[in-house]
C-alpha positions as CSV (number, residue, x, y, z in Angstrom):
1,X,-0.3,0.4,0.0
2,X,1.2,3.5,-0.9
3,X,1.3,5.2,2.6
4,X,1.6,8.7,0.6
5,X,-2.2,8.1,0.4
6,X,-2.4,9.4,4.3
7,X,-0.9,12.8,2.9
8,X,-3.3,13.5,0.7
9,X,-7.0,15.0,1.4
10,X,-8.6,11.6,-0.1
11,X,-11.9,11.0,1.8
12,X,-13.7,7.7,2.4
13,X,-17.3,8.6,3.5
14,X,-17.0,11.3,6.1
15,X,-13.9,9.8,7.4
16,X,-10.7,10.9,6.4
17,X,-8.3,8.0,4.8
18,X,-6.2,8.1,7.7
19,X,-9.0,7.9,10.2
20,X,-10.5,4.9,8.2
21,X,-7.0,3.4,8.1
22,X,-6.7,3.7,11.9
23,X,-10.1,2.2,12.6
24,X,-9.5,-0.8,10.3
25,X,-6.1,-1.5,12.1
26,X,-7.7,-1.5,15.6
27,X,-11.2,-3.0,15.4
28,X,-11.5,-6.8,15.1
29,X,-12.8,-7.8,11.7
30,X,-16.3,-8.5,12.5
31,X,-16.5,-4.9,14.4
32,X,-15.2,-3.4,11.7
33,X,-17.2,-4.9,9.0
34,X,-20.1,-4.0,11.5
35,X,-19.1,-0.2,11.5
36,X,-18.9,-0.4,7.7
37,X,-22.5,-1.8,7.4
38,X,-23.7,0.9,9.5
39,X,-21.7,3.6,8.0
40,X,-23.3,2.2,4.7
41,X,-26.7,2.8,6.1
42,X,-27.5,-1.0,6.5
43,X,-29.0,-1.8,10.0
44,X,-28.7,-5.5,10.0
45,X,-25.5,-6.3,8.3
46,X,-25.0,-9.7,7.2
47,X,-21.5,-12.0,7.6
């Protein structure tokens, strides 16, 4: 992955990409997918 992306102003939804990556690294897989599902407006995520 090109870490230079962290220095740009790219956004992922309402999160800066650096914040998105931090969340992705800190959350467990299921919790992260649940977070994405909620962010995408899916109230009942399926795994």
